[in-house]
C-alpha positions in Angstrom: -4.6 72.0 -15.5 -7.6 70.8 -13.9 -8.6 68.6 -16.8 -5.1 66.8 -16.5 -5.5 66.2 -13.0 -8.8 64.7 -13.4 -7.6 62.5 -16.3 -4.5 61.6 -14.2 -6.8 60.6 -11.4 -8.8 58.2 -13.5 -5.8 56.6 -15.0 -4.4 55.9 -11.5 -7.9 54.6 -10.4 -8.2 52.1 -13.5 -4.4 51.0 -12.8 -5.2 50.2 -9.1 -8.2 48.4 -10.0 -6.3 46.2 -12.6 -3.6 45.7 -10.0 -6.3 44.4 -7.3 -7.9 42.4 -9.8 -4.8 40.8 -11.0 -3.9 40.0 -7.3 -7.2 38.5 -6.4 -6.9 36.5 -9.8 -3.6 35.1 -8.6 -4.9 34.4 -4.8 -7.9 32.5 -6.1 -6.4 30.2 -8.4 -3.0 29.0 -7.3 -3.9 25.4 -6.5 -5.6 25.1 -9.8 -2.7 26.7 -11.9 -0.3 24.4 -10.0 0.6 20.9 -11.5 -1.0 17.8 -10.0 1.2 14.7 -8.9 -0.8 11.4 -8.3 1.0 9.4 -6.0 -0.2 5.9 -4.8 0.2 5.9 -0.8 -1.3 3.8 1.5 -4.3 4.2 4.1 -2.2 3.5 7.2 1.4 2.8 8.0 4.5 5.1 7.5 3.5 6.1 3.7 -0.1 7.1 4.8 1.4 9.0 7.7 3.9 11.1 5.4 1.6 12.0 2.7 -1.0 13.1 5.4 1.4 15.4 6.9 2.1 17.0 3.5 -1.5 17.2 2.9 -2.7 18.6 6.2 0.3 21.1 6.4 0.1 22.1 2.9 3.6 21.0 2.0 2.6 20.2 -1.6 1.3 23.5 -2.2 4.1 25.5 -0.7 6.3 23.5 -2.9 4.5 24.4 -5.9 2.2 21.6 -6.7 -1.0 19.6 -5.8 -0.8 16.2 -4.4 -3.3 13.8 -5.3 -2.5 10.6 -3.0 -5.1 7.8 -3.4 -4.7 5.0 -1.0 -3.9 1.3 -2.2 -2.4 -1.6 -0.3 1.3 -1.9 -0.8 1.1 -4.5 -3.6 -1.7 -2.9 -5.3 0.1 0.5 -5.2 3.0 -1.1 -6.7 1.2 -2.5 -9.4 -0.6 0.9 -10.3 2.6 2.3 -10.8 4.2 -0.3 -12.8 1.1 0.0 -15.2 1.2 3.7 -15.1 -2.2 4.6 -13.7 -0.4 7.1 -11.2 2.6 9.2 -11.8 4.5 7.9 -8.7 4.4 5.2 -6.0 6.1 3.5 -3.2 8.9 0.9 -4.4 11.7 -0.9 -2.7 14.8 -1.3 -4.5 14.9 -4.8 -4.9 11.6 -5.3 -6.4 12.1 -2.3 -8.6 15.1 -3.9 -9.9 13.3 -7.0 -10.6 10.4 -5.0 -12.4 13.2 -3.1 -14.4 14.9 -6.3 -15.8 11.2 -7.3 -17.0 11.3 -4.0 -19.2 10.1 -1.3 -17.1 12.4 1.6 -16.5 11.8 3.1 -13.0 13.6 5.1 -10.3 13.7 6.2 -6.8 13.8 9.7 -6.5 13.1 10.3 -2.8 13.3 8.6 0.6 10.2 7.6 2.7 11.2 5.2 5.3 13.6 2.7 6.9 12.6 -1.0 7.3 10.5 -1.8 9.8 9.3 -5.3 9.5 9.1 -7.2 12.7 9.3 -10.8 13.3 6.5 -11.7 15.8 5.6 -14.6 17.3 3.3 -16.0 20.2 4.2 -14.6 23.6 4.7 -18.1 25.1 6.7 -19.3 22.0 10.1 -20.7 22.4 11.3 -19.4 19.0 14.2 -16.7 19.8 15.4 -16.1 16.4 15.2 -16.9 12.7 17.5 -19.9 13.4 14.9 -21.4 15.4 12.3 -21.2 12.8 13.9 -23.2 10.1 11.4 -25.3 8.5 8.3 -23.5 10.3 5.4 -22.0 8.8 6.3 -18.2 8.3 3.7 -15.5 7.1 4.8 -13.1 4.8 3.5 -10.5 2.1 3.7 -11.3 -1.5 7.0 -11.6 -3.7 6.7 -8.3 -5.1 6.5 -6.3 -1.8 9.6 -5.0 -0.1 8.5 -7.2 3.1 9.3 -10.4 1.2 12.3 -8.9 -0.6 14.3 -7.8 2.2 13.4 -11.0 4.2 14.9 -12.8 1.5 18.0 -10.7 1.5 18.9 -10.8 5.2 18.3 -14.5 5.2 20.7 -15.0 2.6 23.5 -13.1 4.8 22.9 -15.9 7.2 23.1 -18.6 4.4 19.3 -19.5 4.4 16.9 -19.6 1.4 13.5 -18.5 2.5 11.7 -20.4 -0.2 13.6 -23.8 1.1 14.1 -23.0 4.5 10.7 -22.0 5.7 7.0 -22.9 4.9 6.0 -19.4 3.3 2.3 -18.6 3.6 1.6 -15.2 1.8 -1.2 -13.0 2.4 -2.0 -9.3 3.1 -1.3 -7.7 6.5 -4.6 -8.6 7.8 -4.2 -12.1 7.0 -0.8 -12.4 8.4 -2.4 -11.1 11.7 -4.8 -13.3 11.5 -2.9 -16.5 11.1 -0.7 -15.5 13.9 -3.2 -14.9 16.4 -5.0 -18.2 15.4 -1.7 -19.8 15.8 -1.8 -21.1 12.3 1.6 -20.0 11.7 4.8 -20.2 14.1 6.1 -16.7 13.0 4.5 -13.5 11.1 5.9 -10.5 9.8 4.1 -7.4 10.6 5.0 -3.5 10.5 4.4 -0.2 12.2 1.7 1.1 13.2 0.4 -2.4 13.5 3.3 -3.8 15.6 2.9 -1.2 18.4 -0.6 -1.9 18.7 0.0 -5.7 18.6 2.5 -5.6 21.2 0.4 -4.0 23.8 -2.3 -6.5 23.3 -0.2 -9.0 25.2 -0.8 -12.3 22.9 2.3 -11.6 20.7 5.9 -10.4 21.1 8.8 -9.3 18.8 11.8 -11.4 18.4 13.7 -9.2 15.9 13.5 -7.1 13.1 14.9 -6.8 9.3 16.4 -3.7 10.0 18.7 -5.2 12.9 19.9 -8.2 10.7 20.4 -5.8 8.0 22.8 -3.3 10.1 24.1 -6.3 12.0 25.3 -7.6 8.4 26.3 -4.0 6.7 26.8 -1.6 9.8 24.2 0.5 7.8 20.6 1.3 8.1 18.1 -0.1 5.4 16.1 2.5 3.8 13.2 0.0 2.7 10.9 2.4 0.5 11.4 5.5 -1.7 9.0 7.5 -3.8 9.6 5.9 -7.4 8.5 6.8 -10.9 9.0 5.7 -14.6 12.0 7.3 -16.2 9.9 8.9 -18.9 7.5 10.7 -16.5 10.6 11.9 -14.3 12.3 13.1 -17.5 9.5 14.9 -18.4 8.9 16.4 -15.0 11.9 17.0 -13.5 10.5 20.4 -12.0 7.5 18.4 -10.3 10.0 15.5 -9.3 12.3 18.0 -7.4 9.2 19.9 -5.9 7.8 16.6 -4.6 11.1 15.5 -3.3 11.3 18.7 -1.3 7.8 18.3 0.1 8.7 14.8 1.2 11.6 15.9 3.2 9.9 18.8 4.5 7.3 16.2 5.8 9.9 13.6 7.2 11.3 17.0 9.1 8.1 17.9 10.4 7.4 14.3 11.9 10.9 14.2 13.4 10.3 17.9 14.9 6.9 17.1 16.1 6.6 13.2 16.5 4.4 13.1 19.6 1.9 15.7 18.2 1.8 13.9 14.9 1.2 10.5 16.4 -1.5 11.9 18.5 -3.1 13.8 15.7 -3.3 10.7 13.5 -3.8 8.2 16.3 -6.9 7.0 14.4 -5.2 6.5 11.0 -2.4 4.6 12.8 -4.9 2.3 14.7 -3.8 3.1 18.2 -6.8 2.6 20.1 -5.2 2.6 23.4 -3.1 4.8 25.4 -0.5 2.0 25.8 -0.4 1.6 21.8 0.0 5.5 21.4 2.9 5.6 23.9 4.8 2.7 21.9 3.9 4.3 18.5 5.5 7.8 19.9 8.5 5.8 20.9 9.0 3.5 17.7 7.4 5.3 14.6 9.9 8.5 14.5 12.7 5.7 14.2 11.5 4.3 11.0 10.9 7.7 9.2 13.8 8.6 6.8 15.9 11.8 7.6 17.9 12.5 4.8 18.6 12.0 1.1 22.1 12.3 -0.1 24.9 9.8 -1.5 25.3 7.8 1.4 21.5 7.0 1.2 22.0 6.2 -2.4 24.7 4.0 -2.0 22.7 2.0 0.6 20.0 1.5 -1.9 22.4 0.4 -4.4 24.3 -2.1 -2.1 20.9 -3.9 -1.5 20.5 -4.5 -5.2 24.2 -5.5 -5.5 23.8 -8.0 -2.7 20.6 -9.4 -4.2 22.6 -10.1 -7.3 25.5 -11.6 -5.4 23.0 -13.8 -3.5 21.1 -15.0 -6.6 17.9 -13.3 -5.9 18.3 -10.8 -8.9 20.0 -12.2 -12.2 21.7 -8.9 -12.7 21.9 -5.5 -12.0 19.6 -3.4 -14.3 21.2 -1.3 -16.8 20.9 2.7 -16.2 20.5 4.7 -13.2 17.8 3.6 -10.7 18.5 6.0 -7.9 18.4 9.9 -8.5 18.5 13.2 -6.4 16.8 16.0 -8.0 18.0 18.3 -5.2 21.7 18.0 -6.0 
């Protein structure tokens, strides 16, 4: 009897050791065991803020994957996605449609942010609207970017062709800002968080936004950028795409709920070097962060592509599905 109790005690001790060991192993390698998603983000701006919050709040690991978010310029990030150097990246619907018509098959599967491109001129400038700038020098980013494509779209609603009705000068955001400050262009397009900083410096002023013009024409907000990937990657990684979508939505919700705290914590990344710039960021930045992913948002994206075809910015609507929601 005593011998049985001894052996029973030994067995229980061994079992406990095995269970503890298994628990230790499970706790020690969760991030290594999780799938990794490489997402082309930006070092600054809304995309960079969203991925920073995902990493800082561990929203990737909470949703079952590890996010690798190398920073690119918007144009370079899109090219990295097109050439499959990353799993996912940022794209606007018109540029993505154009890429699909050239033989790619990409989809937007999660929202990121609304259009926040501002029209900025010298503070003493006489220009008050786009109509005043016809024939003038206007600085924008490259044709592959959301800035160029959405600017072209809202102009077509007003009977304007940006290639014919403005003297376009293209460059990266720092180049655009430099041209503005040197008075080498009459108007330049910039976006948050740069806009908030610039407006507090006193030299430049905002005379409108692409978002305002889109809402004026359609009555709807304009989702400018979404998380995108090639269809073949999405088809093979639907679980990861669903996890990433949820992590993005968690990040968007966190920013909306804790906007002032998030802006203060990331003011260096956002370039807010003064209290005035930070105050303006706290006011303006949450307005551009997307808040939902549903049929209404998808319809808004589809409308942008449909109107781009109607106005001749795209030859036709690409075949197949371009917008998917894996949370449905």
